[in-house]
Backbone as XML, in Angstrom:
<?xml version="1.0"?>
<chain id="A" units="angstrom">
  <residue number="1" name="MET">
    <atom name="N" x="26.223" y="-10.048" z="28.310"/>
    <atom name="CA" x="26.049" y="-9.275" z="27.083"/>
    <atom name="C" x="25.169" y="-8.053" z="27.391"/>
  </residue>
  <residue number="2" name="PRO">
    <atom name="N" x="25.639" y="-6.856" z="27.087"/>
    <atom name="CA" x="24.821" y="-5.674" z="27.363"/>
    <atom name="C" x="23.648" y="-5.559" z="26.400"/>
  </residue>
  <residue number="3" name="LYS">
    <atom name="N" x="22.695" y="-4.759" z="26.819"/>
    <atom name="CA" x="21.536" y="-4.520" z="25.961"/>
    <atom name="C" x="21.957" y="-3.751" z="24.721"/>
  </residue>
  <residue number="4" name="MET">
    <atom name="N" x="21.294" y="-4.022" z="23.608"/>
    <atom name="CA" x="21.551" y="-3.272" z="22.381"/>
    <atom name="C" x="20.807" y="-1.949" z="22.454"/>
  </residue>
  <residue number="5" name="LYS">
    <atom name="N" x="21.370" y="-0.923" z="21.853"/>
    <atom name="CA" x="20.716" y="0.378" z="21.838"/>
    <atom name="C" x="19.891" y="0.530" z="20.573"/>
  </residue>
  <residue number="6" name="THR">
    <atom name="N" x="18.709" y="1.103" z="20.729"/>
    <atom name="CA" x="17.856" y="1.434" z="19.596"/>
    <atom name="C" x="18.396" y="2.694" z="18.934"/>
  </residue>
  <residue number="7" name="HIS">
    <atom name="N" x="18.442" y="2.711" z="17.626"/>
    <atom name="CA" x="18.843" y="3.909" z="16.887"/>
    <atom name="C" x="17.685" y="4.902" z="16.957"/>
  </residue>
  <residue number="8" name="ARG">
    <atom name="N" x="17.868" y="5.983" z="17.742"/>
    <atom name="CA" x="16.755" y="6.882" z="18.032"/>
    <atom name="C" x="16.254" y="7.612" z="16.786"/>
  </residue>
  <residue number="9" name="GLY">
    <atom name="N" x="17.140" y="7.911" z="15.847"/>
    <atom name="CA" x="16.704" y="8.561" z="14.612"/>
    <atom name="C" x="15.789" y="7.657" z="13.812"/>
  </residue>
  <residue number="10" name="ALA">
    <atom name="N" x="16.113" y="6.370" z="13.758"/>
    <atom name="CA" x="15.283" y="5.412" z="13.035"/>
    <atom name="C" x="13.969" y="5.163" z="13.760"/>
  </residue>
  <residue number="11" name="ALA">
    <atom name="N" x="14.007" y="5.169" z="15.097"/>
    <atom name="CA" x="12.798" y="4.918" z="15.877"/>
    <atom name="C" x="11.755" y="6.007" z="15.650"/>
  </residue>
  <residue number="12" name="LYS">
    <atom name="N" x="12.209" y="7.241" z="15.375"/>
    <atom name="CA" x="11.279" y="8.338" z="15.125"/>
    <atom name="C" x="10.704" y="8.292" z="13.715"/>
  </residue>
  <residue number="13" name="ARG">
    <atom name="N" x="11.381" y="7.617" z="12.807"/>
    <atom name="CA" x="10.978" y="7.637" z="11.400"/>
    <atom name="C" x="10.204" y="6.406" z="10.954"/>
  </residue>
  <residue number="14" name="PHE">
    <atom name="N" x="10.365" y="5.275" z="11.638"/>
    <atom name="CA" x="9.761" y="4.027" z="11.196"/>
    <atom name="C" x="8.906" y="3.420" z="12.295"/>
  </residue>
  <residue number="15" name="LYS">
    <atom name="N" x="7.836" y="2.715" z="11.880"/>
    <atom name="CA" x="6.988" y="1.977" z="12.809"/>
    <atom name="C" x="6.853" y="0.552" z="12.270"/>
  </residue>
  <residue number="16" name="ILE">
    <atom name="N" x="6.722" y="-0.408" z="13.181"/>
    <atom name="CA" x="6.572" y="-1.807" z="12.803"/>
    <atom name="C" x="5.090" y="-2.173" z="12.873"/>
  </residue>
  <residue number="17" name="THR">
    <atom name="N" x="4.573" y="-2.799" z="11.817"/>
    <atom name="CA" x="3.179" y="-3.234" z="11.814"/>
    <atom name="C" x="3.057" y="-4.543" z="12.594"/>
  </residue>
  <residue number="18" name="ALA">
    <atom name="N" x="1.835" y="-4.973" z="12.819"/>
    <atom name="CA" x="1.593" y="-6.210" z="13.573"/>
    <atom name="C" x="2.146" y="-7.425" z="12.838"/>
  </residue>
  <residue number="19" name="SER">
    <atom name="N" x="2.158" y="-7.376" z="11.500"/>
    <atom name="CA" x="2.672" y="-8.505" z="10.722"/>
    <atom name="C" x="4.183" y="-8.430" z="10.524"/>
  </residue>
  <residue number="20" name="GLY">
    <atom name="N" x="4.828" y="-7.383" z="11.069"/>
    <atom name="CA" x="6.281" y="-7.294" z="11.003"/>
    <atom name="C" x="6.826" y="-6.443" z="9.876"/>
  </residue>
  <residue number="21" name="LYS">
    <atom name="N" x="5.945" y="-5.862" z="9.079"/>
    <atom name="CA" x="6.409" y="-4.982" z="8.013"/>
    <atom name="C" x="6.750" y="-3.614" z="8.604"/>
  </residue>
  <residue number="22" name="ILE">
    <atom name="N" x="7.495" y="-2.805" z="7.844"/>
    <atom name="CA" x="7.930" y="-1.502" z="8.336"/>
    <atom name="C" x="7.213" y="-0.407" z="7.561"/>
  </residue>
  <residue number="23" name="LYS">
    <atom name="N" x="6.558" y="0.499" z="8.320"/>
    <atom name="CA" x="5.878" y="1.643" z="7.718"/>
    <atom name="C" x="6.817" y="2.832" z="7.717"/>
  </residue>
  <residue number="24" name="ARG">
    <atom name="N" x="6.732" y="3.647" z="6.675"/>
    <atom name="CA" x="7.531" y="4.860" z="6.603"/>
    <atom name="C" x="6.703" y="5.954" z="5.954"/>
  </residue>
  <residue number="25" name="SER">
    <atom name="N" x="7.106" y="7.205" z="6.189"/>
    <atom name="CA" x="6.442" y="8.313" z="5.521"/>
    <atom name="C" x="7.204" y="8.646" z="4.250"/>
  </residue>
  <residue number="26" name="LYS">
    <atom name="N" x="6.558" y="9.329" z="3.335"/>
    <atom name="CA" x="7.167" y="9.647" z="2.051"/>
    <atom name="C" x="7.954" y="10.945" z="2.123"/>
  </residue>
  <residue number="27" name="ALA">
    <atom name="N" x="8.888" y="11.096" z="1.211"/>
    <atom name="CA" x="9.738" y="12.286" z="1.168"/>
    <atom name="C" x="9.082" y="13.367" z="0.305"/>
  </residue>
  <residue number="28" name="TYR">
    <atom name="N" x="9.715" y="14.543" z="0.249"/>
    <atom name="CA" x="9.323" y="15.670" z="-0.613"/>
    <atom name="C" x="8.023" y="16.333" z="-0.169"/>
  </residue>
  <residue number="29" name="LYS">
    <atom name="N" x="7.736" y="16.344" z="1.138"/>
    <atom name="CA" x="6.517" y="16.975" z="1.629"/>
    <atom name="C" x="6.824" y="18.168" z="2.535"/>
  </residue>
  <residue number="30" name="SER">
    <atom name="N" x="8.105" y="18.559" z="2.649"/>
    <atom name="CA" x="8.456" y="19.554" z="3.658"/>
    <atom name="C" x="8.459" y="20.986" z="3.137"/>
  </residue>
  <residue number="31" name="HIS">
    <atom name="N" x="8.911" y="21.234" z="1.918"/>
    <atom name="CA" x="8.948" y="22.614" z="1.420"/>
    <atom name="C" x="8.832" y="22.617" z="-0.104"/>
  </residue>
  <residue number="32" name="ILE">
    <atom name="N" x="8.740" y="23.802" z="-0.674"/>
    <atom name="CA" x="8.476" y="24.017" z="-2.115"/>
    <atom name="C" x="7.194" y="23.278" z="-2.511"/>
  </residue>
  <residue number="33" name="LEU">
    <atom name="N" x="6.111" y="23.572" z="-1.787"/>
    <atom name="CA" x="4.857" y="22.862" z="-2.013"/>
    <atom name="C" x="3.953" y="23.569" z="-3.015"/>
  </residue>
  <residue number="34" name="THR">
    <atom name="N" x="4.292" y="24.807" z="-3.399"/>
    <atom name="CA" x="3.390" y="25.568" z="-4.278"/>
    <atom name="C" x="3.329" y="24.972" z="-5.673"/>
  </residue>
  <residue number="35" name="LYS">
    <atom name="N" x="4.431" y="24.420" z="-6.154"/>
    <atom name="CA" x="4.432" y="23.859" z="-7.504"/>
    <atom name="C" x="3.901" y="22.435" z="-7.571"/>
  </residue>
  <residue number="36" name="LYS">
    <atom name="N" x="3.639" y="21.828" z="-6.430"/>
    <atom name="CA" x="3.119" y="20.459" z="-6.408"/>
    <atom name="C" x="1.597" y="20.497" z="-6.377"/>
  </residue>
  <residue number="37" name="SER">
    <atom name="N" x="0.993" y="19.576" z="-7.114"/>
    <atom name="CA" x="-0.468" y="19.553" z="-7.194"/>
    <atom name="C" x="-1.060" y="19.059" z="-5.875"/>
  </residue>
  <residue number="38" name="ALA">
    <atom name="N" x="-2.329" y="19.358" z="-5.668"/>
    <atom name="CA" x="-3.017" y="18.948" z="-4.440"/>
    <atom name="C" x="-3.053" y="17.430" z="-4.335"/>
  </residue>
  <residue number="39" name="LYS">
    <atom name="N" x="-3.252" y="16.754" z="-5.462"/>
    <atom name="CA" x="-3.283" y="15.287" z="-5.462"/>
    <atom name="C" x="-1.927" y="14.716" z="-5.030"/>
  </residue>
  <residue number="40" name="ARG">
    <atom name="N" x="-0.863" y="15.309" z="-5.556"/>
    <atom name="CA" x="0.476" y="14.834" z="-5.218"/>
    <atom name="C" x="0.788" y="15.046" z="-3.738"/>
  </residue>
  <residue number="41" name="LYS">
    <atom name="N" x="0.434" y="16.204" z="-3.202"/>
    <atom name="CA" x="0.668" y="16.487" z="-1.782"/>
    <atom name="C" x="-0.155" y="15.565" z="-0.892"/>
  </residue>
  <residue number="42" name="ARG">
    <atom name="N" x="-1.374" y="15.276" z="-1.312"/>
    <atom name="CA" x="-2.247" y="14.388" z="-0.542"/>
    <atom name="C" x="-1.654" y="12.974" z="-0.504"/>
  </residue>
  <residue number="43" name="GLN">
    <atom name="N" x="-1.142" y="12.512" z="-1.637"/>
    <atom name="CA" x="-0.562" y="11.172" z="-1.674"/>
    <atom name="C" x="0.761" y="11.097" z="-0.922"/>
  </residue>
  <residue number="44" name="LEU">
    <atom name="N" x="1.506" y="12.200" z="-0.868"/>
    <atom name="CA" x="2.768" y="12.211" z="-0.136"/>
    <atom name="C" x="2.554" y="12.141" z="1.370"/>
  </residue>
  <residue number="45" name="SER">
    <atom name="N" x="1.386" y="12.543" z="1.844"/>
    <atom name="CA" x="1.145" y="12.539" z="3.280"/>
    <atom name="C" x="0.777" y="11.154" z="3.802"/>
  </residue>
  <residue number="46" name="GLN">
    <atom name="N" x="0.493" y="10.206" z="2.922"/>
    <atom name="CA" x="0.117" y="8.859" z="3.353"/>
    <atom name="C" x="1.359" y="8.041" z="3.689"/>
  </residue>
  <residue number="47" name="LEU">
    <atom name="N" x="1.209" y="7.103" z="4.602"/>
    <atom name="CA" x="2.292" y="6.193" z="4.936"/>
    <atom name="C" x="2.381" y="5.100" z="3.880"/>
  </residue>
  <residue number="48" name="THR">
    <atom name="N" x="3.544" y="4.510" z="3.751"/>
    <atom name="CA" x="3.742" y="3.420" z="2.802"/>
    <atom name="C" x="4.571" y="2.328" z="3.475"/>
  </residue>
  <residue number="49" name="ILE">
    <atom name="N" x="4.559" y="1.147" z="2.886"/>
    <atom name="CA" x="5.301" y="0.010" z="3.427"/>
    <atom name="C" x="6.718" y="0.024" z="2.841"/>
  </residue>
  <residue number="50" name="MET">
    <atom name="N" x="7.691" y="-0.179" z="3.701"/>
    <atom name="CA" x="9.082" y="-0.208" z="3.282"/>
    <atom name="C" x="9.324" y="-1.403" z="2.373"/>
  </residue>
  <residue number="51" name="ASP">
    <atom name="N" x="10.196" y="-1.217" z="1.385"/>
    <atom name="CA" x="10.542" y="-2.320" z="0.484"/>
    <atom name="C" x="11.255" y="-3.423" z="1.267"/>
  </residue>
  <residue number="52" name="LYS">
    <atom name="N" x="11.019" y="-4.653" z="0.881"/>
    <atom name="CA" x="11.544" y="-5.805" z="1.612"/>
    <atom name="C" x="13.077" y="-5.809" z="1.645"/>
  </residue>
  <residue number="53" name="SER">
    <atom name="N" x="13.710" y="-5.320" z="0.568"/>
    <atom name="CA" x="15.169" y="-5.322" z="0.504"/>
    <atom name="C" x="15.785" y="-4.348" z="1.499"/>
  </residue>
  <residue number="54" name="ASP">
    <atom name="N" x="15.080" y="-3.256" z="1.844"/>
    <atom name="CA" x="15.592" y="-2.281" z="2.810"/>
    <atom name="C" x="15.195" y="-2.623" z="4.246"/>
  </residue>
  <residue number="55" name="SER">
    <atom name="N" x="14.209" y="-3.475" z="4.415"/>
    <atom name="CA" x="13.670" y="-3.750" z="5.748"/>
    <atom name="C" x="14.696" y="-4.384" z="6.679"/>
  </residue>
  <residue number="56" name="LYS">
    <atom name="N" x="15.577" y="-5.225" z="6.129"/>
    <atom name="CA" x="16.556" y="-5.910" z="6.962"/>
    <atom name="C" x="17.507" y="-4.914" z="7.620"/>
  </residue>
  <residue number="57" name="ARG">
    <atom name="N" x="17.932" y="-3.878" z="6.887"/>
    <atom name="CA" x="18.818" y="-2.864" z="7.448"/>
    <atom name="C" x="18.133" y="-2.081" z="8.559"/>
  </residue>
  <residue number="58" name="ILE">
    <atom name="N" x="16.854" y="-1.771" z="8.359"/>
    <atom name="CA" x="16.117" y="-0.991" z="9.350"/>
    <atom name="C" x="15.863" y="-1.830" z="10.600"/>
  </residue>
  <residue number="59" name="ARG">
    <atom name="N" x="15.594" y="-3.122" z="10.445"/>
    <atom name="CA" x="15.349" y="-3.996" z="11.605"/>
    <atom name="C" x="16.568" y="-4.072" z="12.523"/>
  </residue>
  <residue number="60" name="ARG">
    <atom name="N" x="17.767" y="-3.965" z="11.964"/>
    <atom name="CA" x="18.979" y="-3.976" z="12.787"/>
    <atom name="C" x="19.076" y="-2.720" z="13.649"/>
  </residue>
  <residue number="61" name="LEU">
    <atom name="N" x="18.518" y="-1.610" z="13.175"/>
    <atom name="CA" x="18.550" y="-0.370" z="13.936"/>
    <atom name="C" x="17.483" y="-0.359" z="15.035"/>
  </residue>
  <residue number="62" name="LEU">
    <atom name="N" x="16.447" y="-1.205" z="14.892"/>
    <atom name="CA" x="15.327" y="-1.230" z="15.835"/>
    <atom name="C" x="15.213" y="-2.623" z="16.454"/>
  </residue>
  <residue number="63" name="PRO">
    <atom name="N" x="16.126" y="-2.990" z="17.357"/>
    <atom name="CA" x="16.131" y="-4.368" z="17.856"/>
    <atom name="C" x="14.936" y="-4.727" z="18.728"/>
  </residue>
  <residue number="64" name="TYR">
    <atom name="N" x="14.303" y="-3.750" z="19.402"/>
    <atom name="CA" x="13.251" y="-4.085" z="20.359"/>
    <atom name="C" x="11.867" y="-3.605" z="19.932"/>
  </residue>
  <residue number="65" name="LEU">
    <atom name="N" x="11.733" y="-3.083" z="18.722"/>
    <atom name="CA" x="10.419" y="-2.617" z="18.272"/>
    <atom name="C" x="9.713" y="-3.681" z="17.476"/>
  </residue>
</chain>
């Protein structure tokens, strides 16, 4: 059986925590930032934990992480 390939796009976007949860960054932080408040931009820059229902799909893309 050959080795499975890691989905490189997913590997750049997601990290696995020590307990096995998946960390992701938030969307809407790349452009049109003038109309967004400082508080909103600050909160968008923080990492968040992926929802449990989506985690199974992401784990299939990252077999060795």
